[in-house]
N, C-alpha and C positions, 0 to 999 in steps of 0.2 A: 252739401252742408259743410260749414266751415269747421276747422279743427277746434275752434273755441266752443262751437255749439255742441260738437260731439263730446267734448270734455264735460260740459255742463250736464248733458243727459246721463253720462256715465256716473257722475257724482250723485245725481238724483236717484238712479237705480240702486246704487250701493247703499244709499241712505234708507230707501224703502224696504230693501231685501230683509234685514233683520226683523223689521216690524211685521212683514208678511209671514215670515217663518214663525215668529212668536205667536201670531194669531192662529196660524194653522196648528201649531203645537197645542195651544190652549184649547182649540176646538177638538183636537184628537183626544186630549185628556178628558175633556167634558163628555165626549161621546163614550169613552171607555168607562168613565164613572157611571154614566147612565146605563150602559149595557151591563156592567157589573152589578149595579143596584137592581136592575130588572131581573138579572139571573139569580141574585140572592133572594129576591121576592118570590120568584118562581120556585126555587128549591125549598124555600121556607114553606110555601103553600103546599108543595108536594109532600114535604116532611110532616106538616100539620095534618094533611088528609090521611097520610099513611098511619100516623100515630092514632088518629081518631078511629080508623077502621080496626087498628090493632087493639086498642082499648076495648072496643066492642067485642072483638074476638076473644080476648082474655076473659071478659065477663061471661060470655056464653060457654067458653071452655070450662070455667069453674062450675058453672051450673049444669054441665054435661049436656048442653045443647050443641052437640058436635057438628051437625049439618050446618047450622048457622055459623058456627065458629070457622069451619072450613071455608065457607064463602067469604067471610070477613077477612080472614088472613090472606086469602088469595087476592082480594081487592087491595089490601095493604101492600102486598108485594108489587102491585102495578106501579106504585109510587116509589118503591125502593126494592128493586129486584134482588139485590145481594144482601139484604138485611138478615143477619144471623138469627136474631131473636124471632123475626117474623117466620122464617123457614122452620125453626125449631118448634114453635108453637103450632104451626100448620101440621108438622109431622105428628105432634101429640094429638091434635084434633082428628087427623086421619086414623090414628090408632084407635081412638074412641069410636070411630065409624066402622071399625074392622077392615079398613082399607090398608092392610099391613104392607102390601107390596109398594104402594105409592109412598107410604111413610118411610119405608126402608131406603128408597132411593134418595130422599131428602137427607136422612140421617147419615148415610154413608158419605154423602157429599160434605155434610157438616163435620163428620169425624175427620175427613181428610184435611179440612181447614183447621180444626182444633181437636187433635186426638186426645187431649188431656181434659176435655169437657166431661164432667161427671154425669150430667143429665143425658147427654147423647150416648155415652157408653152404657148407661143403665137401660135406656130404651132399646138399644141394640141387643143387650143381654136378654131382655124380656122377649123380643121377637125371636131370637135364636132358641130360647127355652121353649117358646110356644111351638116352634117348628121341630122340636126334638133334636136340635143341633147342640149336643152337649159341650163339645170342646170350644166352639165359638162363644157359647153362653158363658162358660167359666172364664174365658179370657176377658170378655167385656165386663163381667161382674167384678173381676179383680181390678181391671182398669178403673172402673167406677169407684171402687173402694179407695184407691190411692189417687184419684183425680182431683181436679179443682172444682169446688162447689160454691155457688152463691149462698150467702147466709151462713148458718152454723154448720161448718164443715164436719165437725165431729158427730153431730146428730145425723147428718146425711150419710156419712160413711158407716155409722153403726146400723142405720136402717137398711142400707144396701147390703151389708154383711148378713143381717137377719134374713133378708129376702134370698140371698144366695144359699143360706143354710136351709131354708124351707124348700128351695129348688132341689138341693142335694138329697133331702129327705124324701121328696116326691119320687126321685129316680132311684131311691134305695142305695145311695152312695153314703152309707153310714160312717165309714172310716173318715172320708173327707169332711163330712158334716161335723164329726167330733173334733177334727183339727180346727175347723173354722170356729166352732163354739168355744174351744179353749182360748183362741186368740180374742174372741169377743169378750169372754168373761174377764180376761186379764185387763181389758181397757174399759170395763163397764163402770159407769158412774154409780155411786151408792144410791140405791132406790129399790125398795122391797118388791114393787110390781115388776120391774125389769129383771131382778134376780130370780123371781118366781117364774117368769116367762122363759128365761134361759134354762132354768131347771126343767121345765116342761119339754124344751127342745132336746136337752140331754137325755131325758127319758125316751123320747122318740128315737134318738140315735142309739139307744141301749147302752149309754154310758152312765151307769147308775151311781158310781162313785162321785163323779162331778155333779150329777144332778142333786145328790144328797147335800153336797157342800153348798150349792147355790140356794137350795131351799132353807138350809140352816142360816145362811146370811140374811135371807129375806125375813125369817122368823125372829131374828134379833131385833128388827124394827117393828114387826107386826106379829106378836107372839101368838095371837089367836086367829090368824088368818086361816079360814077353813081349807082353801085351795092349796096353800103352801103346806099345811099340816098333812093333807091327803097326799100331796106329792112326795113329801119326805117319808111318809109311811110306805108308799109304794116303792120308792127307791130302796129303803132299808129292807123291805120284803124281798125284792128282787136280788139283793145282795146276800140274802140268807141271814140277816141280822135281826132275828125275830123278836128278841126282847125290846130292841129299839123300835122296830116296826110297830109292836104292840102299843108302846107309849104314844107314838105319833098318831096311829090310827084311832086309838081311844079318844084322843083330843080332837081329831078331825070329826069323828062321829058325834061327839058331844057338841061341837060347834055347828054341825050341819047333819042332823039325824036323817035327812032325806038323801044323803050321799050313799046310794045303794052299793056302789063299787067298793067304797071304804068299809061299809058294813060287812060285805062278803069277804073282803080281804082280811078284816079283823077276825072273823070267825075261823078262817083257815089258819091264821097266825096262832090263834089260841089253841086250835087243835094240834098244830105242830109242837107247841110248847108242852101240851099235855101228853102227847103220844111219843115223845122222843126219850127213849130209855138211856141215851148216852149223855144226857145233860149232866153238868157238874152238880155236886152237892145233893144228889139223890141218895136216899138210903137204899140199901140192898133190897129190902122188902118192897119199897116203892118201885124200884127198877124192875124187879121180877113181876110185879103186878102189871106194869105197863107192857112188858114183853108178852105176857099172856093175853092181854086185851088186843095188842097189835096182831098177834098170831090168829086170834079169833076173827078179827076184821079181815085178814087175808083169806081166811077160810070162807067167809061170806062172799068175798069178791070172786073166789073160785066158783062158788055155786051160781052166782049171777052171770058169770061169763062162760057161756057154753063153748065158746071158741077155744077155751083152754083145755077142753077135754082130752085132746090128743097132743097138746104141746108137751115138749120134753123138758124136764127139770132134773137137777142132780139132787139125790137124797142126801141128807146130812150124814156124814161119816161113811158114805158108800161111794164107790167109784162107778157103779153101774148107772145107766140112764133110766129114769122112770118118768112117768107123766107127773105133772105137778100135784094132781089130786092124791096119787099114791104117796108122793114125797111128803105132802102135808099130813096125811093120815098117819104115816109111820112116825113122824116127829111128834105129832100131837100127844101121843101116849106119854111122852117124856116131859111135856110142858106143864110142870107142876112145881110147887114150891120145893118139894122134896127132890124133884129132878134137878132143879137149879143148884140145890145144895150139894147133891152128889156130883154134878158135873158143871162147874162154873163156866166152862167154854160153851155150854149149850146156849147161853144168851146170844153170843155172836152167831152161832150156827142157825138159831131160830130166826133171828132178824135178817140174816143173809137170805134165807128162803122167803121170808115175807117180802123183802125188796124185789127178789126175782119174780115172784108172783105178781106183784103190783106193776112192775115194769112191763111184763108180758101182757097182762090184762089191759093195760093202757094202750098197747099197740094193737092187740087183737079185738078189743071191744070198745074202743073209743075213749075219749077224755074221761079221766077220773074226776070224782067230786067228793066232798066231805072228807071222811076219814081216809079214804083211799088216796085222795089228792095230798093230804097231809103226810101220809106214809111215803109217797113219791118224793116229796120235798125233803123229808128226813133222810131218805136214801141219798139224794143229791148232796145234802149237807155233809154227809159223812163219807162220801166217795173217797177212796184212797187212804182213809184214816185207819 
């Protein structure tokens, strides 16, 4: 081939080369777009199928059809294996099926991915509480209280703290429950039902001061609420504030005469107020009459409690030990109006013996009732005074 022909072929090749490269590039781009489009279609179909099964699972979970929900969430995960919501809802469905160990595995994995998730921490707290693992339960509950929640975070955090308080009360951790209740009350929105509920929880925790305060807040909005009135009456009763307890309990019984607990508590309250000789503004004659009645009631308690026959008591004004019956009989001869006038200190001595008899009888013969219960409460009221 001549040099001229070779030059012509070279020019023709160089002219065609860019065209060929452009065609090949266009073909590659077209193939890439087709593959990308097909991939998007595939993933969209996968996502659609996953969402469809997930929606079915959510509906069954809400209806407490846990077995169906478990199967549907597992199917959804076939289309999106690492989907956080799918795994979390599957864990909740497994909990509903009492398959706690499987649920725990999912939840721990989810917690490692998002340790600030409120739902995950709450479910882990419940599992730990169910297993009696107090420390992990408390840790997860506190995590949940300060975690991130979907929706209304304040409501979720309040409800979580309430659940924590109920857990603490179940395990008899009253001091911790009181602390949590104080924190809850400080951030409680105005609402008589919520305030009354917190009052109930304070009563369970035996924090009657805070309980009374919460009931009073509730009654500002609902003055005649029978439950709040009964709760306030009980709190005041436990605090030994009997005139206040009487007012609340009278209102509670008037609002709900079938409230047998308030009826019984009101009767005891009225007995305490009638039988307490140390109340202010009592005339001397009325005080002396009350002491004589209380002394007689203690005598009846002695007769009904045979276990006190050999119990030891200290006679008034004597250093020797005698049994309670002898002590009571010896002092009885002095328990008269004339005796009180001759010896004003006899009131204290007589009531001291009454209180000793009632305390010992309560230990030896079981729980006191009626006037005897009232005398025990009066004794407690004036301890150390």
